[in-house]
C-alpha positions in Angstrom: 95.3 66.1 124.8 97.9 67.8 122.5 97.5 66.9 118.8 100.4 66.9 116.4 99.4 70.5 115.4 100.4 71.5 118.9 104.0 70.3 118.3 106.7 72.7 117.5 107.4 72.8 113.8 109.9 70.1 113.0 109.2 68.1 116.1 107.0 65.7 114.3 109.8 65.0 111.8 112.1 64.2 114.7 109.6 61.9 116.4 109.0 60.0 113.1 112.7 59.6 112.4 113.3 58.3 115.9 110.4 55.9 115.7 111.8 54.3 112.6 115.2 53.6 114.2 114.4 50.0 115.3 112.6 48.9 112.2 110.5 49.9 109.2 106.9 50.7 110.0 103.6 51.6 108.2 102.0 55.0 108.9 99.4 53.8 111.4 102.1 51.9 113.3 104.3 55.0 113.5 101.4 57.0 114.9 100.6 54.3 117.4 104.2 54.0 118.5 104.5 57.8 119.1 101.3 57.8 121.0 102.4 54.9 123.2 105.9 56.2 123.7 104.6 59.6 124.7 102.2 58.0 127.2 99.2 59.1 125.2 100.2 62.8 125.2 100.7 62.9 121.4 98.0 61.7 119.1 99.2 62.1 115.5 96.3 62.5 113.0 96.5 61.3 109.4 96.3 64.9 108.3 99.6 65.6 109.9 101.3 62.3 109.7 101.1 61.5 106.0 102.2 65.0 104.8 105.2 64.7 107.2 106.0 61.2 105.8 105.9 62.5 102.2 108.1 65.4 103.1 110.7 63.2 104.8 110.6 60.8 101.8 111.1 63.7 99.4 114.1 64.9 101.5 115.6 61.4 101.2 115.5 60.8 105.0 113.1 57.8 104.7 112.2 55.4 101.9 108.9 53.6 101.4 108.1 50.1 100.1 104.8 48.4 99.8 104.6 45.2 101.9 102.0 43.0 103.5 101.0 44.2 106.9 100.3 42.0 110.0 96.7 41.4 108.7 97.9 40.6 105.2 96.8 43.9 103.7 99.1 45.9 101.5 100.7 48.8 103.4 103.4 51.3 102.7 106.3 50.7 105.1 108.7 53.5 105.8 112.4 53.0 106.7 115.1 55.3 107.8 117.8 55.9 105.2 121.5 56.5 105.9 120.9 60.2 105.3 117.9 60.1 107.6 120.1 58.6 110.4 122.5 61.5 110.0 119.7 63.9 110.0 118.2 62.3 113.2 121.5 62.9 115.0 121.5 66.6 113.9 117.8 66.9 114.9 118.5 65.4 118.4 121.4 67.8 118.9 119.2 70.7 117.9 116.4 69.6 120.2 118.8 69.3 123.1 120.0 72.9 122.5 116.4 74.1 122.3 115.3 72.2 125.4 118.3 73.5 127.3 117.6 77.1 126.3 113.9 76.8 127.2 114.9 75.4 130.6 117.2 78.3 131.2 114.5 80.8 130.5 112.0 79.0 132.7 114.5 78.9 135.6 114.8 82.7 135.4 111.1 83.5 135.0 
C-alpha cells in the first residue's frame, strides 16, 4: 500500500488542508480520516504527518490548540485558517491542472 512518502510533493499538504475543512482534528484523527477517505490506499505515518502539520502551521494555513480528546487526553487540534482556506482553493486548482495534464499524456501513450 502506498505510504505518504509515495505521494507527490505537496499532495500531503493538500490532503491535510481538505481534511480539516469540516472541523478541527488532532493528528491521529487527520491520518485516520485520510486513510478512510482514500479507501485505505494512503497510510500517513507520524514521520510524515507531523512535519507536514508543523510546516502548515508555520505558513499560517492551520492553527493548533490543545484540547481534550474523545478519551479525555490532551491533544493538539489543528484547524484551517482563513489563509489556509484560500490556499486550499489554490491547491485544488493546481491539482486539477496537474491531473488533467497527466491524463492527456496517458491518453497519448
